[in-house]
KEKE-381558 format. One record per residue (C-alpha): residue number from 1; residue in one letter; chain; y, x, z. Coordinates in steps of 0.2 Angstrom, whole numbers, plus 5000, padded with zeros to 4 digits. Each point is the difference from the previous one (the first is absolute). Layout:
! KEKE-381558
guse	gufi	zami	c2	c1	c3
NUM	A	A	Y	X	Z
...
END
This chain:
! KEKE-381558
guse	gufi	zami	c2	c1	c3
1	M	A	4673	4255	5237
2	D	A	4981	4997	4999
3	V	A	4988	5011	5010
4	L	A	4985	5002	4989
5	D	A	4982	5001	5005
6	K	A	4996	5018	4993
7	F	A	4983	4996	4994
8	T	A	5003	4983	4991
9	R	A	5019	5004	4997
10	K	A	5003	4982	5005
11	P	A	5015	4995	5012
12	V	A	4995	4997	5018
13	R	A	5017	4998	5008
14	A	A	5018	4998	4994
15	I	A	5013	5011	5010
16	R	A	5019	4998	5000
17	Q	A	5007	5017	4994
18	A	A	5015	5008	5009
19	E	A	5016	5004	4992
20	P	A	5011	5016	5004
21	D	A	5012	4989	5010
22	H	A	4985	4996	5012
23	V	A	4999	5018	5003
24	T	A	5018	5001	5006
25	R	A	4997	4985	5011
26	A	A	4984	5007	5007
27	V	A	5008	5017	5005
28	T	A	5014	4991	5008
29	S	A	4988	4990	5010
30	A	A	4990	5015	5005
31	I	A	5016	5009	5006
32	A	A	5005	4985	5010
33	A	A	4983	4999	5008
34	V	A	4999	5018	5007
35	S	A	5018	5000	5006
36	S	A	5001	4983	5008
37	R	A	4982	4998	5006
38	P	A	4992	5017	5003
39	L	A	4981	4998	5005
40	D	A	4995	5010	5015
41	V	A	4985	5011	4999
42	R	A	4988	4989	5009
43	E	A	5005	4985	4990
44	R	A	4997	5009	4984
45	S	A	4983	5006	5006
46	E	A	4995	4982	5005
47	I	A	5005	4993	4983
48	L	A	4990	5012	4990
49	Q	A	4985	4997	5011
50	R	A	5001	4981	4998
51	A	A	5003	5003	4981
52	A	A	4984	5009	4999
53	S	A	4990	4986	5008
54	A	A	5009	4987	4989
55	L	A	4996	5009	4985
56	L	A	4981	5001	5004
57	D	A	5000	4981	5005
58	E	A	5004	4996	4982
59	R	A	4987	5012	4993
60	A	A	4993	4987	4987
61	A	A	5016	4996	4992
62	V	A	5007	5018	5001
63	T	A	4985	5007	4991
64	S	A	4999	4986	4987
65	D	A	5018	5003	4995
66	Y	A	4996	5019	5000
67	V	A	4985	4999	4988
68	D	A	5010	4988	4989
69	E	A	5015	5011	4998
70	T	A	4993	5017	5000
71	G	A	4983	4998	4991
72	F	A	4992	5010	5014
73	T	A	4984	4995	5008
74	A	A	4998	4989	5016
75	A	A	4993	5015	5009
76	D	A	5016	5010	4995
77	A	A	5010	4985	5006
78	S	A	4992	4999	5017
79	L	A	5001	5018	5003
80	E	A	5018	5001	4996
81	L	A	5004	4985	5011
82	D	A	4992	5009	5015
83	R	A	5010	5015	4996
84	A	A	5016	4991	4999
85	A	A	4997	4992	5017
86	E	A	4995	5017	5007
87	I	A	5017	5008	4993
88	F	A	5010	4986	5009
89	R	A	4990	5004	5016
90	L	A	5003	5019	4998
91	S	A	5018	4997	4997
92	A	A	5001	4989	5015
93	Q	A	4992	5014	5011
94	E	A	5011	5013	4992
95	A	A	5016	4990	5004
96	L	A	4997	5002	5018
97	R	A	4997	5019	4999
98	S	A	5015	5004	4989
99	A	A	5012	5010	5009
100	G	A	5012	5015	5000
101	E	A	4998	5016	5008
102	V	A	5008	5011	5014
103	I	A	5009	5015	4992
104	P	A	4999	5016	5011
105	I	A	5018	5003	4998
106	E	A	5002	5010	5016
107	S	A	4993	5015	4990
108	A	A	5014	5000	4988
109	P	A	5016	5010	5003
110	G	A	5012	4989	5010
111	G	A	4986	4988	5004
112	A	A	4997	5003	5018
113	S	A	5010	4985	5006
114	R	A	4994	4988	4986
115	V	A	4985	4988	4998
116	S	A	4995	4994	4982
117	Y	A	4988	4987	4993
118	T	A	4998	4990	4984
119	I	A	4999	4982	4997
120	R	A	4993	4991	4985
121	R	A	5009	4986	4991
122	P	A	4995	4989	4985
123	V	A	5008	5004	4983
124	G	A	5005	4982	4998
125	V	A	4993	4993	4984
126	V	A	4984	5006	4992
127	G	A	4998	4996	4981
128	A	A	4981	4999	4997
129	I	A	4993	5000	4982
130	A	A	4981	4997	4999
131	P	A	4987	5003	4986
132	F	A	4987	4987	4994
133	N	A	4985	5010	5004
134	A	A	5000	4998	5019
135	P	A	5011	4985	5003
136	L	A	4994	4997	5018
137	S	A	4998	5018	5008
138	T	A	5014	5009	4991
139	V	A	5013	4986	5004
140	A	A	4994	5000	5018
141	H	A	5003	5019	5000
142	K	A	5018	4997	4995
143	I	A	5004	4985	5010
144	G	A	4990	5004	5016
145	P	A	5008	5017	5004
146	A	A	5017	4994	4994
147	L	A	5000	4985	5013
148	A	A	4992	5011	5013
149	A	A	5015	5012	4999
150	G	A	5012	4985	5002
151	N	A	5006	4998	4982
152	A	A	5001	4985	4989
153	V	A	4991	5000	4983
154	V	A	5004	4994	4982
155	L	A	4983	5000	4991
156	K	A	4997	5000	4981
157	P	A	4982	4998	4997
158	A	A	4992	5004	4983
159	A	A	5004	4985	4988
160	Q	A	4981	4999	4996
161	T	A	4994	4998	5018
162	P	A	5013	4991	5011
163	L	A	4988	4988	5009
164	S	A	4993	5013	5012
165	A	A	5018	5005	5005
166	I	A	5004	4982	5003
167	N	A	4985	4998	5011
168	L	A	5005	5015	5010
169	C	A	5018	4994	5002
170	R	A	4994	4983	5006
171	A	A	4989	5008	5013
172	L	A	5015	5010	5007
173	L	A	5011	4984	5000
174	S	A	4986	4990	5009
175	A	A	4999	5014	5012
176	G	A	5018	4998	5005
177	L	A	5010	5012	4990
178	P	A	5017	4994	4997
179	Q	A	5002	4994	4982
180	T	A	5014	5012	4996
181	Y	A	4990	5015	5004
182	V	A	4990	4998	4984
183	S	A	5005	4995	4983
184	L	A	4987	4999	4985
185	L	A	5007	5001	4982
186	V	A	4988	4997	4986
187	G	A	5006	5006	4983
188	P	A	5001	5014	4987
189	G	A	5003	5017	5005
190	E	A	5014	5003	4987
191	S	A	5011	4986	5008
192	V	A	4995	4996	5018
193	G	A	4993	5017	5004
194	Q	A	5015	5009	4992
195	A	A	5012	4989	5009
196	L	A	4991	5004	5017
197	V	A	5000	5019	4996
198	E	A	5019	5000	4995
199	D	A	5005	4991	5016
200	R	A	5008	5014	5011
201	R	A	4998	4990	5016
202	V	A	4981	5003	4999
203	R	A	4997	5016	5010
204	Y	A	4982	5003	4996
205	F	A	4988	4997	4985
206	T	A	4982	5000	5001
207	F	A	4991	4999	4983
208	T	A	4983	5002	4993
209	G	A	4997	5000	4982
210	S	A	5001	5011	4984
211	T	A	5009	5017	5000
212	A	A	5012	4994	4987
213	I	A	5006	4986	5010
214	G	A	5001	5010	5016
215	L	A	5011	5012	4991
216	K	A	5012	4986	4995
217	I	A	5000	4994	5018
218	K	A	5005	5017	5006
219	Q	A	5014	5002	4987
220	S	A	5007	4982	5004
221	S	A	4999	4999	5019
222	G	A	5014	5012	5004
223	I	A	4998	5009	5017
224	A	A	4988	4987	5008
225	K	A	4984	5007	5007
226	T	A	4985	4997	4989
227	H	A	4981	5001	5001
228	L	A	4992	5001	4983
229	E	A	4981	4998	4998
230	L	A	4997	5003	4982
231	G	A	4987	5004	4987
232	G	A	4985	5011	5001
233	N	A	4986	5008	4990
234	C	A	4989	5004	5014
235	A	A	4986	5012	4999
236	T	A	4984	5002	5010
237	I	A	4990	5016	5000
238	V	A	4981	5001	5002
239	C	A	4993	5017	5005
240	D	A	4983	5005	4995
241	D	A	4994	4998	5019
242	A	A	5006	4982	5001
243	D	A	4990	4985	5005
244	L	A	5000	4993	4982
245	D	A	4993	4983	5005
246	R	A	5014	4998	5012
247	A	A	5013	5007	4988
248	A	A	4994	4988	4986
249	D	A	5001	4984	5012
250	L	A	5018	5004	5005
251	I	A	5006	5006	4983
252	V	A	4994	4983	4993
253	R	A	5008	4990	5014
254	G	A	5016	5011	4999
255	G	A	5001	4999	4981
256	Y	A	4997	4982	4996
257	R	A	5006	4990	5015
258	K	A	5013	4988	4995
259	A	A	4996	5004	4982
260	G	A	5007	5018	5003
261	Q	A	5017	4993	5004
262	V	A	5003	5010	5015
263	C	A	5013	5015	5002
264	T	A	4986	5011	5009
265	S	A	4986	4994	4988
266	V	A	4988	5014	4995
267	Q	A	5006	5004	4982
268	R	A	4994	5018	4998
269	V	A	4983	5007	5006
270	L	A	4999	5019	4999
271	V	A	4982	5005	5003
272	M	A	4992	5017	5001
273	E	A	4988	5004	4986
274	K	A	4985	5001	5010
275	A	A	5002	4982	5007
276	A	A	5008	4992	4984
277	A	A	4985	4993	4991
278	E	A	4992	4992	5016
279	L	A	5017	4993	5005
280	E	A	5004	4993	4983
281	E	A	4983	4991	4999
282	A	A	5002	4993	5018
283	V	A	5018	4994	4997
284	A	A	4995	4993	4983
285	L	A	4986	4990	5007
286	R	A	5011	4992	5013
287	V	A	5014	4996	4988
288	K	A	4987	4991	4988
289	N	A	4995	4989	5015
290	L	A	5018	4994	5004
291	V	A	5002	4981	4997
292	V	A	5015	4997	4990
293	G	A	5009	4983	4998
294	D	A	5008	4985	5009
295	P	A	5006	5006	5017
296	H	A	4997	4982	5007
297	D	A	4981	5003	4998
298	A	A	4993	5009	5016
299	R	A	4989	5011	4989
300	T	A	5015	5008	4991
301	Q	A	5004	5018	5005
302	V	A	5013	5004	4986
303	G	A	5012	4986	4995
304	P	A	5014	5000	4987
305	M	A	5015	5011	4998
306	I	A	5017	4993	5005
307	S	A	5004	4996	4982
308	P	A	4993	5001	4982
309	G	A	5014	5013	4996
310	E	A	4995	5012	5014
311	R	A	4982	4998	4994
312	V	A	5005	5005	4982
313	R	A	5010	5015	5006
314	A	A	4985	5006	5011
315	Q	A	4988	4998	4986
316	S	A	5011	5010	4988
317	M	A	4999	5014	5012
318	V	A	4981	4999	5000
319	E	A	5000	5000	4981
320	Q	A	5011	5015	5000
321	A	A	4989	5010	5012
322	V	A	4985	4996	4989
323	H	A	5009	5006	4985
324	A	A	5005	5016	5009
325	G	A	4981	5004	5003
326	S	A	4995	4991	5016
327	R	A	4983	4992	5001
328	L	A	4999	4982	5004
329	L	A	4986	4997	5013
330	V	A	5004	4982	5005
331	G	A	5011	4986	4995
332	G	A	5015	5001	4988
333	S	A	5000	4982	4994
334	S	A	5011	4986	5006
335	S	A	5003	4981	5000
336	L	A	5017	4991	5000
337	A	A	5001	5003	5019
338	T	A	4988	5014	5005
339	L	A	4997	5018	4996
340	E	A	4982	5005	5002
341	P	A	4998	5013	5014
342	T	A	5001	5016	4990
343	L	A	4993	5017	5003
344	L	A	5005	5015	4990
345	T	A	4994	5018	5001
346	D	A	5003	5017	4992
347	V	A	5018	4994	4999
348	P	A	5012	5013	4992
349	L	A	5016	5005	5008
350	E	A	5010	4993	4986
351	A	A	4994	4982	5004
352	I	A	5014	4989	5007
353	V	A	4988	4994	5014
354	M	A	5000	5018	5007
355	H	A	5018	5001	5004
356	D	A	5007	4982	4999
357	E	A	4996	4985	5011
358	I	A	4989	4987	4992
359	F	A	4999	4987	5014
360	A	A	4984	4992	4993
361	P	A	4981	5001	5003
362	V	A	4998	5016	4992
363	V	A	4994	5017	5008
364	A	A	5001	5016	4990
365	M	A	4988	5014	5005
366	R	A	5002	5019	4995
367	R	A	4989	5015	5005
368	V	A	5007	5015	5008
369	A	A	4994	5017	5004
370	D	A	5005	5002	5018
371	L	A	5011	4993	5013
372	A	A	5015	5010	4996
373	G	A	5000	4993	4982
374	A	A	4997	4982	5007
375	V	A	5016	5002	5011
376	E	A	5010	5007	4986
377	L	A	4995	4985	4989
378	A	A	5003	4987	5014
379	N	A	5018	5007	5003
380	G	A	5003	5001	4981
381	T	A	5009	4983	4999
382	R	A	5018	4994	5005
383	Y	A	4992	4989	5013
384	G	A	4994	5005	5018
385	L	A	4995	4984	5009
386	Q	A	4982	5004	5008
387	A	A	4985	5009	4996
388	G	A	4982	5001	5005
389	I	A	4987	5013	5002
390	F	A	4981	4999	5003
391	T	A	4991	5016	5007
392	K	A	4990	5004	5015
393	D	A	5009	5017	5002
394	L	A	5015	4997	5012
395	D	A	5008	5017	4995
396	R	A	5000	4994	4982
397	A	A	5007	4983	5005
398	L	A	5014	5008	5011
399	W	A	5004	5012	4986
400	A	A	5003	4986	4988
401	A	A	5010	4990	5012
402	E	A	5012	5014	5002
403	R	A	5003	5002	4981
404	L	A	4999	4982	4993
405	D	A	5018	4995	4997
406	V	A	4998	4982	5006
407	G	A	5005	4989	5015
408	G	A	4983	4998	5006
409	V	A	4983	5008	4998
410	M	A	4984	4990	5004
411	I	A	4985	5011	5004
412	N	A	4983	4993	4996
413	D	A	5009	4985	4993
414	T	A	5010	4995	4985
415	S	A	5019	5000	4997
416	S	A	4999	4981	5003
417	Y	A	4997	5001	5019
418	H	A	5015	4993	5009
419	A	A	5001	4994	5018
420	D	A	5015	4990	5004
421	L	A	5005	5010	5016
422	M	A	5000	5017	4992
423	P	A	5016	5008	4991
424	Y	A	4998	4996	4982
425	G	A	5011	5006	4986
426	G	A	5001	5012	4985
427	T	A	5008	5015	4993
428	K	A	5008	5004	4983
429	D	A	5002	4985	4989
430	S	A	4989	4990	5012
431	G	A	5016	4997	5011
432	F	A	5005	5004	5017
433	G	A	5000	4993	5018
434	L	A	4986	4993	5010
435	E	A	4991	4983	5003
436	G	A	4991	4997	5016
437	P	A	5009	4990	5013
438	K	A	5004	5014	5012
439	Y	A	5007	5011	4986
440	A	A	5009	4985	4991
441	I	A	5008	4994	5016
442	A	A	5008	5017	5003
443	D	A	5006	5001	4982
444	M	A	5007	4982	5001
445	S	A	5011	5004	5015
446	V	A	5014	5013	5003
447	S	A	5001	5012	5014
448	C	A	5016	5000	5011
449	T	A	5002	5015	5011
450	V	A	5008	4997	5017
451	V	A	5008	5015	5010
452	I	A	5006	4998	5018
453	N	A	5012	5013	5007
454	R	A	4999	4999	5019
455	A	A	5018	5004	5004
456	N	A	4998	5002	5019
457	E	A	4986	5010	5006
458	P	A	4992	4994	5016
459	E	A	5003	5011	5015
460	G	A	4983	5008	4999
461	R	A	5002	5007	4983
462	K	A	5017	5009	5003
463	G	A	4999	5018	4996
464	Y	A	4987	4997	4985
465	R	A	5005	5010	4985
466	D	A	5006	4991	4984
467	S	A	4997	5010	4985
468	S	A	5016	4993	4992
469	T	A	5011	5010	5012
470	D	A	4994	5017	4996
471	G	A	4991	5002	5017
472	A	A	5014	4994	5011
473	E	A	4995	4990	5015
474	V	A	5002	4981	4999
END
């Protein structure tokens, strides 16, 4: 399978594709790893720490592969490499802190002579299916916590962007991870991915991608635990008291970074009437100044989309919005590989871009009368990933945070903000479960409750009442 440079559309590497029988072999190998060679907590932590360093040591090669296969800029590549290393380090630290808890069972009827606590065990085998748009950090978010919890991983990266996943796995192996603890399978979702999801020996699936594919995984994975990080149509609210220059800077960064191909990308901007004209002008000026083109050029800020087909799909959504009555302030045209950064305003509710995910360098602005109306519009889609709100009024911000039906609310920032240590996940059709090493490790393990019944009371405890004996002396 050829891996294509997303700007020139020329092959940069040939990758051997996996077949469904490789999935069976990989899962068998993973099961043997965790049963015959369990890694103790310190060993897991040290491997992940060394892997972070090994990844950074190969910065030039890793970022070059990343730019080739994604079409994102060198700046995006460097930032995401640093994030991936940080995720491995966070996972290493959380591995040492992951523990059960003491249960106050003495307070339960009949519990006076008992002691209880929980221990955490790995689920066994984690199936990780990753997207094209964050092939370093998202893969690290899946592999790092899985290994930290003591699991083995079978990884299927996006077929368009396998090179970054290969580099991550090489870093882990060079750091001393036993080879059977990670298997990487490159191939189509309909064959390799489906075979993985249907293997009942895999006890946990972590998937990032479209809502449609997430639903298929949920339906096909039986009773295995699942984490699904799915689509979004994220809104950012701008109130009439906001710092508009700051809002404009962050909206442009959050809406056009990685050519808008980010789950939390700013897709809708809901701005109060009093601030609308000034914000539209400020955002439009910044969008016009974005440099579009070859991501290998250090001056480029917005590179190509992942494929010509995706560019055509997104451009048709822009054209539908204009036909429905939107004003096109900036952009709208395209080349074979790129879609110009596009800014729409006065976008009517019937425009597809107001309720479906566009996953492209397109931002849709709409004026609202008040904060209540903005929150209602923000909630008016089937998605609920993240939202942003700009205001100097803390009461307004907290009022909105309590009412926005999303997994995260960013105050005086856009929906696009995401720190790797925070709990990150969505509601509604944006999925369920949490990323963030601490939270993922807990989910990628199972809790076992231990209860000790002390049969013989020490001499000093004789005469204590046991609630199970209806008040009789024991």
